[in-house]
Structures are given as C-alpha cells and as structure tokens.
C-alpha positions as CSV (number, residue, x, y, z in Angstrom):
1,G,-65.1,-79.8,36.5
2,R,-67.4,-79.5,39.4
3,V,-65.0,-81.4,41.5
4,M,-62.0,-79.1,40.6
5,T,-64.2,-76.0,41.2
6,F,-65.2,-77.3,44.7
7,L,-61.5,-77.9,45.7
8,K,-60.5,-74.4,44.5
9,E,-63.4,-72.8,46.4
10,T,-62.8,-74.7,49.6
11,G,-58.9,-74.1,49.5
12,Q,-58.0,-77.7,48.9
13,W,-56.8,-77.4,45.3
14,N,-53.1,-77.0,46.2
15,N,-53.0,-79.9,48.7
16,T,-55.0,-82.5,46.7
17,L,-53.6,-85.3,44.4
18,M,-55.7,-85.4,41.2
19,I,-55.8,-88.6,39.1
20,V,-57.8,-89.1,35.9
21,T,-57.8,-92.6,34.5
22,A,-60.1,-95.5,33.5
23,D,-60.2,-99.2,34.0
24,H,-60.4,-100.1,30.2
25,G,-61.1,-98.7,26.7
26,E,-63.7,-99.4,24.4
27,M,-63.8,-100.8,20.8
28,L,-65.9,-98.4,18.8
29,G,-66.0,-100.3,15.5
30,D,-62.2,-101.1,15.6
31,H,-61.6,-104.6,14.1
32,H,-65.3,-104.7,13.6
33,S,-65.7,-105.0,17.3
34,W,-67.7,-103.3,20.1
35,G,-67.0,-103.3,23.8
36,K,-63.8,-104.3,25.6
37,S,-63.3,-108.0,25.8
38,N,-60.7,-108.5,23.1
39,I,-56.9,-108.3,22.6
40,Y,-56.4,-105.1,20.9
41,D,-54.9,-101.9,22.3
42,A,-57.9,-99.9,22.0
43,A,-59.4,-101.8,24.8
44,Y,-56.3,-101.6,27.1
45,H,-54.6,-98.2,26.3
46,V,-56.2,-95.8,28.8
47,P,-55.4,-92.2,29.7
48,L,-53.5,-91.5,32.9
49,I,-53.2,-87.8,34.0
50,I,-51.9,-87.0,37.4
51,R,-51.6,-83.5,38.9
52,D,-49.2,-83.5,42.0
53,P,-49.6,-80.1,43.7
54,D,-46.2,-80.6,45.3
55,N,-44.4,-80.7,42.0
56,A,-45.8,-77.7,40.0
57,A,-42.8,-77.6,37.7
58,Q,-43.9,-80.9,36.2
59,H,-47.4,-79.9,35.4
60,G,-48.2,-80.5,31.8
61,K,-45.2,-82.9,31.2
62,T,-45.8,-86.0,29.2
63,V,-44.0,-89.3,30.1
64,D,-43.7,-91.9,27.6
65,D,-42.6,-94.7,29.9
66,F,-45.1,-97.7,30.5
67,T,-47.3,-97.7,33.4
68,E,-50.3,-99.9,34.4
69,T,-53.3,-99.5,36.6
70,V,-51.7,-101.5,39.4
71,D,-49.4,-98.5,39.8
72,V,-52.2,-96.1,40.8
73,T,-52.8,-97.3,44.3
74,P,-49.1,-97.6,45.3
75,T,-48.7,-94.0,44.0
76,I,-51.5,-92.7,46.2
77,L,-50.1,-94.7,49.3
78,D,-46.6,-93.3,48.5
79,W,-48.1,-89.7,48.4
80,I,-49.7,-89.9,51.8
81,G,-46.7,-91.6,53.4
82,R,-47.9,-95.2,53.6
83,R,-46.1,-98.3,52.5
84,T,-47.3,-100.4,49.6
85,P,-48.5,-103.9,50.8
86,I,-46.3,-106.7,49.7
87,E,-49.4,-108.2,48.0
88,M,-49.6,-105.4,45.5
89,D,-47.8,-105.8,42.2
90,G,-47.6,-102.0,41.1
91,K,-44.9,-99.5,41.8
92,S,-45.2,-95.7,42.9
93,L,-45.2,-93.2,40.1
94,R,-44.1,-90.5,42.4
95,P,-40.5,-90.3,41.0
96,F,-42.0,-89.5,37.5
97,L,-44.1,-86.7,39.3
98,A,-40.9,-85.2,40.5
99,G,-39.3,-85.3,37.0
100,K,-37.1,-88.4,37.6
101,T,-37.1,-91.9,36.0
102,P,-36.9,-94.7,38.6
103,D,-34.1,-97.2,38.2
104,L,-34.9,-100.4,36.4
105,W,-38.4,-99.2,35.4
106,K,-40.6,-101.6,33.3
107,D,-40.1,-101.6,29.6
108,Y,-43.5,-103.4,29.0
109,S,-47.1,-103.7,30.1
110,F,-48.8,-106.9,31.2
111,S,-52.6,-107.4,30.8
112,E,-54.9,-110.4,31.5
113,L,-58.3,-111.2,30.2
114,D,-60.8,-113.8,31.5
115,L,-63.4,-115.0,28.9
116,G,-65.0,-117.6,31.0
117,D,-68.4,-117.7,32.8
118,P,-68.8,-119.8,35.9
119,Q,-72.5,-120.3,35.3
120,T,-73.4,-120.5,31.6
121,P,-70.3,-121.2,29.4
122,S,-69.4,-118.2,27.3
123,L,-69.2,-118.2,23.6
124,W,-65.4,-118.4,23.9
125,Q,-65.8,-121.5,26.0
126,S,-68.3,-123.1,23.7
127,E,-66.7,-122.5,20.4
128,M,-63.1,-123.3,21.5
129,G,-64.1,-126.2,23.8
130,L,-62.4,-124.6,26.8
131,S,-63.0,-125.2,30.4
132,L,-63.6,-122.2,32.8
133,R,-59.9,-122.0,33.9
134,D,-58.6,-122.3,30.3
135,A,-60.7,-119.5,28.9
136,N,-58.1,-116.6,29.5
137,L,-55.4,-114.8,27.9
138,A,-52.3,-112.8,28.7
139,I,-50.8,-109.7,26.8
140,L,-47.2,-108.6,27.0
141,R,-46.7,-105.2,25.2
142,E,-43.5,-103.5,24.5
143,H,-43.0,-100.3,22.4
144,Q,-42.5,-102.4,19.3
145,F,-43.8,-105.9,19.8
146,K,-46.9,-107.2,21.5
147,L,-47.4,-110.9,22.4
148,V,-50.9,-112.3,23.0
149,H,-50.7,-115.8,24.8
150,F,-53.9,-117.8,25.0
151,N,-54.5,-120.4,27.4
152,G,-55.9,-123.9,26.5
153,G,-53.4,-124.7,23.7
154,I,-54.7,-121.9,21.4
155,A,-51.9,-120.5,19.1
156,P,-50.3,-117.1,20.2
157,M,-50.5,-114.0,18.2
158,L,-47.6,-111.6,17.6
159,F,-47.7,-107.9,16.4
160,D,-45.0,-105.6,15.2
161,L,-46.6,-102.4,16.3
162,A,-43.9,-100.2,14.5
163,A,-44.7,-101.7,11.1
164,D,-48.4,-102.5,12.0
165,P,-49.8,-100.1,14.4
166,H,-53.4,-101.2,13.9
167,E,-52.6,-104.9,14.8
168,M,-53.8,-106.3,11.4
169,E,-51.0,-108.9,10.8
170,N,-50.3,-111.8,13.1
171,L,-46.5,-112.7,12.8
172,A,-46.5,-115.6,15.3
173,N,-46.1,-118.2,12.5
174,D,-43.5,-116.2,10.5
175,P,-40.2,-118.1,10.9
176,S,-38.2,-114.7,10.8
177,H,-40.0,-113.7,14.0
178,A,-39.6,-116.9,15.9
179,A,-36.7,-115.4,18.1
180,T,-39.0,-112.6,19.0
181,L,-41.9,-114.9,19.9
182,L,-39.7,-117.0,22.1
183,R,-38.1,-113.9,23.9
184,L,-41.5,-112.5,24.6
185,T,-42.9,-115.7,25.8
186,Q,-39.9,-116.2,28.3
187,K,-40.5,-112.6,29.3
188,M,-44.1,-113.2,30.1
189,L,-43.1,-116.4,32.1
190,N,-40.5,-114.3,34.0
191,H,-43.2,-111.7,34.8
192,R,-45.6,-114.3,36.2
193,M,-42.9,-115.8,38.2
194,T,-41.6,-112.4,39.6
195,F,-45.2,-111.3,40.6
196,A,-46.5,-114.6,42.0
197,E,-48.4,-114.5,45.4
198,H,-46.1,-112.9,47.9
199,S,-48.4,-112.6,50.9
200,L,-46.2,-114.8,53.1
201,S,-42.8,-114.3,51.3
202,D,-39.9,-111.9,51.8
203,M,-39.8,-112.5,55.5
204,H,-38.3,-114.5,58.2
205,L,-38.8,-115.3,61.9
206,S,-36.2,-113.9,64.3
207,E,-35.8,-113.9,68.0
208,T,-37.8,-110.6,68.2
209,G,-40.6,-111.7,65.7
210,V,-41.4,-111.4,62.0
211,V,-38.9,-109.5,59.9
212,N,-40.2,-108.1,56.6
213,Y,-37.9,-107.2,53.7
214,D,-38.7,-104.7,50.8
215,P,-37.7,-106.5,47.4
216,D,-36.6,-103.1,46.1
C-alpha cells in the first residue's frame, strides 16, 4: 500500500508496471505438512497479479491459462522493449495484458524440487538411499491430471485433479490410467528436451559474424 501511495503521489502510477507474486506457497497443515518442500499444489500454486497501465481496459480481468514464474522476467523485459535472452525458458505475458491469448500457449505447468543437501545428507537422501544428484523430483500439471516424477528409481504419482482436487489418491498403479501416465511422462520428457541448455544454440556463423535466430 505504501509503494502504491508513493507512486501515485509522485506521478508514476500510470507509467509503472505492477506485479504481485510469490516464489512458493506454504503447507499450513495440508496433508499434515508444514513448509514448502513437497509435491502438492499448495506449495506451487501462487498468485500472479499484474497491472499494466497501458491496458486499463483489462484491469480486473482474470486469466485461467497456465503461467509460471519463469514468465515474469520475460514479461518485464518485453514491457521495457528488451529482448528475452535465449537462456531464459519463460515467455512474455504481454499478449494477455492486452486481452489476447498467444498462439500455441502452454497447456501445463512444470515445476522441479531438489531435496538433497551437499553437506549433510537430507532425510530424503538418507531414508531413500539416494545420492545428491538423485534426490529430486519434477511435476507436470495439466488442468485435470498431475504427474509427479521422482528421480532415483522411486515410483511416480498421478492425480486426477477433477475427481480428486485435494490430491489424496495416487492413480499411478491403476491400469485404467496407464495411458495417461505414459502420455504425461512423454510430455515431461518433451518439455525437458525443448528447454535444454540453449546458450550456444539457435545461431550460425556467417561471413558477417554470428547470426542469432528467434525460435518463436
């Protein structure tokens, strides 16, 4: 509130992009858990509120499409007229701020969690017999289904969020959901391949020097 008041009093309110978000949520007793280091939505589903002074007609509008924290910095860079570095995975949300949906926008979110400790093995490492590099997991969440893939040979988890919004029933071993488990596993692999390290990709050497290409 003090920041907003200052912007208004100094005449900067109508030329300032306002973003309210968080890096993670908190488990407040959900699943008998506390904190953030777990697999459930309460630790990952965070607010994102953006006020773009250049698009007042969209103020107050709710967007149901997926977005991720990696999209915030590209949005800021786009708003100030700068190009997003090729090393960044996110995409600008400016089309949404103008009331448009970008072509081929993502239909899922992707999250990762590292549960290892490089100095003293974590409880996760000790109890599961995992090395530092194996003590991690990845989550691919669609509107209906959510896959949790564990490293180190640990069995995955699969939730049907439409039927089970509180993530209480693991369907990974249910034969009737085998096709969904395979589809989401392949989708997660495709995601990792698409967003591999690209610092030195999408370019070639020409007679005039390095030529960079925009993959979009």
